[in-house]
C-alpha positions in Angstrom: 13.2 -34.7 9.1 10.3 -32.9 10.7 6.8 -32.5 9.3 7.4 -28.8 8.8 10.2 -29.6 6.3 8.1 -32.2 4.3 6.1 -30.7 1.4 2.4 -30.5 2.5 1.4 -31.2 -1.2 3.2 -34.4 -2.1 5.1 -35.3 1.2 8.4 -35.1 -0.5 11.4 -35.2 1.8 13.6 -33.3 -0.7 12.3 -29.8 0.3 14.9 -27.0 0.8 14.8 -23.6 2.5 15.0 -20.5 0.5 15.2 -17.4 2.9 11.9 -17.7 4.8 10.1 -20.1 2.6 10.4 -23.9 2.0 10.4 -25.0 -1.7 9.6 -28.5 -3.0 11.7 -29.3 -6.1 9.2 -32.1 -7.1 6.0 -30.2 -7.2 7.2 -26.6 -7.0 5.0 -25.8 -3.9 6.3 -23.0 -1.5 5.2 -22.6 2.0 6.3 -20.9 5.3 7.9 -22.9 8.0 6.1 -20.7 10.6 2.7 -21.7 9.2 -0.2 -19.6 7.9 -1.0 -18.3 11.4 2.2 -16.0 11.3 1.3 -14.7 7.8 0.2 -11.1 7.8 -3.4 -10.4 7.1 -3.9 -9.2 3.5 -5.0 -5.5 3.2 -8.0 -4.6 1.1 -7.2 -3.1 -2.2 -7.9 0.6 -2.6 -6.4 3.9 -1.7 -5.6 4.6 2.0 -4.5 7.7 3.7 -1.3 8.0 6.0 -3.2 6.4 8.9 -4.6 3.5 6.9 -8.1 4.8 6.5 -9.7 4.0 3.1 -10.4 6.9 0.8 -13.2 7.2 -1.7 -14.2 9.7 -4.4 -15.8 12.9 -3.0 -14.0 12.6 0.4 -12.3 15.5 2.1 -8.7 15.2 3.3 -6.2 17.3 5.2 -2.6 17.8 3.9 -0.3 16.7 6.8 2.8 18.6 5.8 4.1 21.5 3.7 4.3 20.2 0.1 6.3 22.2 -2.6 4.4 22.4 -5.9 6.7 21.1 -8.7 7.5 23.8 -11.3 6.2 26.6 -9.2 7.3 28.6 -6.1 4.1 28.1 -4.3 3.6 25.6 -1.3 0.6 23.8 -0.1 0.7 24.3 3.6 0.1 21.6 6.2 -3.4 21.7 7.5 -5.0 22.7 4.2 -8.4 21.1 3.7 -9.0 19.7 0.3 -12.6 18.8 -0.6 -14.1 16.6 -3.2 -11.1 14.4 -4.0 -11.0 12.1 -7.0 -9.1 8.8 -6.9 -7.0 7.7 -9.8 -4.6 4.8 -10.9 -1.2 6.3 -11.1 2.1 4.5 -11.4 4.1 7.4 -9.8 2.1 7.3 -6.6 0.1 10.5 -7.1 -3.3 8.8 -6.7 -5.5 11.7 -5.6 -6.6 14.3 -8.1 -8.0 17.5 -6.6 -8.4 21.3 -6.8 -6.8 23.4 -4.1 -7.9 27.0 -3.6 -5.2 29.5 -4.7 -3.2 26.8 -6.5 -5.6 25.0 -8.9 -5.9 21.4 -10.1 -3.1 19.1 -8.9 -2.4 15.5 -7.8 -1.4 14.4 -4.3 0.1 11.2 -2.8 -2.2 9.5 -0.3 0.7 9.1 2.1 0.7 12.9 2.8 -2.9 13.3 3.6 -5.4 12.2 6.3 -9.1 11.7 6.0 -11.0 14.7 7.4 
């Protein structure tokens, strides 16, 4: 048995593989066989635009594609600049609150905007 399959916590030889992780039944430790170097770098918490740029309250963003307004026949055209956004915690993904000229107050998903 190689060192990669031994538990790094308790050196148990009874570890088993579960998908891409190794699990030790004795101490319940889980680890990757590829090592920590292959693990993806954790992203900072916060709201990011479609290109991965961090957004903050008061920023200006540009809508990247035409977005139909739910419950209305109006459309937010791609290229529309939205100023003074407010970030909010939302479980449905609409994490930007803003006012758009001609439409009014609405919420946007950050995946459809880019930082101006």
